C-alpha positions, 0 to 999 in steps of 0.5 A, spaced: 498 522 455 495 515 453 501 514 448 506 516 453 504 511 459 504 506 454 511 508 452 513 507 459 510 501 460 513 498 454 520 501 456 519 497 462 517 491 460 522 490 454 527 496 454 534 496 458 533 493 465 536 497 470 537 495 477 531 497 482 530 495 489 526 489 488 531 485 484 535 484 491 529 480 493 528 476 487 535 474 488 535 473 495 534 466 499 529 469 504 524 469 498 520 462 496 518 461 489 511 464 490 513 470 493 518 471 488 512 471 483 508 476 487 514 481 487 516 480 480 510 485 477 513 490 483 520 490 479 517 491 473 513 497 476 519 499 479 523 499 472 518 504 470 517 508 476 524 509 478 526 512 472 521 518 472 521 524 477 513 524 476 512 517 479 516 518 485 514 516 492 514 521 499 516 515 503 522 511 504 522 505 502 517 507 496 510 504 496 512 499 491 518 497 495 514 497 502 510 492 498 515 487 496 519 487 503 512 486 506 511 480 501 518 477 503 517 478 511 510 476 511 508 472 505 504 473 499 497 474 503 499 478 509 504 482 505 499 484 500 495 487 506 500 490 509 503 493 503 496 495 501 495 499 507 501 503 505 498 505 499 492 508 503 497 512 507 501 515 501 496 521 501 496 528 502 495 528 509 501 523 510 506 528 512 501 531 518 501 524 521 508 522 520 510 529 524 505 526 530 510 520 531 514 520 537 520 520 533 519 522 526 525 520 521 526 523 514 532 522 509 537 527 507 532 529 501 526 530 505 522 523 504 519 520 510 522 514 513 517 508 514 519 501 515 515 495 514 513 493 521 512 498 527 513 499 534 507 500 539 506 506 543 501 508 548 496 512 545 491 515 550 484 514 549 485 509 543 484 502 543 487 498 537 481 492 538 476 497 538 479 501 532 479 494 528 472 492 530 470 499 527 473 498 521 467 493 519 465 500 516 470 502 512 475 508 514 471 508 521 477 505 525 482 510 522 478 516 523 477 513 531 484 512 531 485 520 529 487 519 522 481 521 519 483 523 512 486 516 511 479 513 513 476 517 508 481 515 503 480 508 505 472 509 504 473 512 497 477 506 495 473 500 498 466 503 496 469 505 489 471 498 487 466 495 491 461 499 487 464 497 480 464 490 482 457 490 484 455 494 478 459 489 473 456 483 476 449 486 475 451 487 468 453 480 467 460 481 466 465 476 467 472 477 469 472 485 471 467 484 477 471 479 480 478 483 479 474 489 482 471 485 488 478 482 490 481 489 490 476 492 494 476 486 499 484 487 499 483 494 501 478 493 506 482 487 510 488 493 509 483 498 513 482 493 518 490 492 519 491 500 518 486 502 523 489 497 528 496 500 527 494 507 527 491 506 534 497 502 536 502 508 535 
């Protein structure tokens, strides 16, 4: 298994480069040099994931392309947060929540259409600002908004990476705890955004 993954990575980095969705953003004038630098690793991932049926995404655009488009639309910092929210939402409960949308859309091959940005709608009894505030406790705001499984995923991601960061610092590790801490913080910020978004739909 490990050898297969390494082979796929080497193929993506050094093999024949196919055309993937992120290419258009790298060549576009709509993205600046900083955004292109953030999108380039996504392109490398797409070189691998788009060539494997095992790495397909249930959404259209895919999570990687959603991240790239978010960076192009909102800049690197906000774009990564918005893209990370999509990663948290790409879970086994995604179809259930998608069907609850006012006008759920699907591609011809069955993938759920979920474009960057969203239109707000009146959700009786839900206050987006309260969902945002409740996200001080990871996942609680999403649960309040009715997306309990998304909340569980958020809590799991944030607490796991937070623990890895804390444990690493306790053991005097240098680089890894900082990386884990940044990942935990990114998903936590995404949780605030996602809770507000979920309560607004």
